N, C-alpha and C positions, 0 to 999 in steps of 0.2 A: 662241410654243410649238414646243418643240423634243424629240427623243428622243437619247440619247448612245449610240451603238454603238460597240462594242470585238468587233475578233479576233483573237484568237491563235493562236500558234503557225504551224501552215503555210497557215492561212488569212490572215494576216497577212502574208505573204509572196507567196502567190498572187493578194489583190485588193489589195495595195501600199498596204493600211489598216490602224493599227493603231488610232486612234480618231477619229472621225467625229460630227457631227451632221447629222441631217437635219430637216426642218419636221412636223413633228405634223400629219396630216389625221385627219381626224374615221373611225371604224372603222379605223384601221389595225390590222395584225396585224405580227408579228415577220415572217411571210412575204413581208409586204410589203416590210417593212423590207430584207431580205435582197434581193428584186428591185431594190430601188434601188442596192446597191451592186454587183450582178453580173447581166449577163445571162444567165449559165450557169445550171442549176439546180441548189439546194443537194446537198453532196455527201451520198450514202445515211449514213446515220448520225448526220447532223449532231447536233450538243450546239447546244442554246440555252437562254439564261436569260433571264429581265427582274426585275429588282430583287434579283439573288442567289439567284433559285429557279429550277432548271430549268423550264422549260417548252415548249411544241411550236409549230411554226408558224404554228399557228389562231389562238392565243391573241392576244387584243388590245391594244392598246400605248394607254398614256394618255400623257399630255402632261408630260413629265419626267422621263420612266423611264430604264432606264437597262437595254439590249438586248445580250448578249453572245454570239458565237459561238466554236465551239471545233470542232476539229474531231475525225473519230472516233477514237476512243481505242483503240489495239492492242497486246496482250502476250500473254505465255506464264507 
């Protein structure tokens, strides 16, 4: 039982991870997945998706889910 994790743009470079898999644990959240990747707290305004839909760090993760992390977007 596992969860696929993808990191994009500057997060990919910062964490040194483009894609990986984590063992799924009962009660696991997207925030737990982040903590498994990094000892640092998530960046302010971190964007997360679960199975191609935006989500927050408190959302539960199920076996087989895909979680994606995107850096904050800026622009003008």
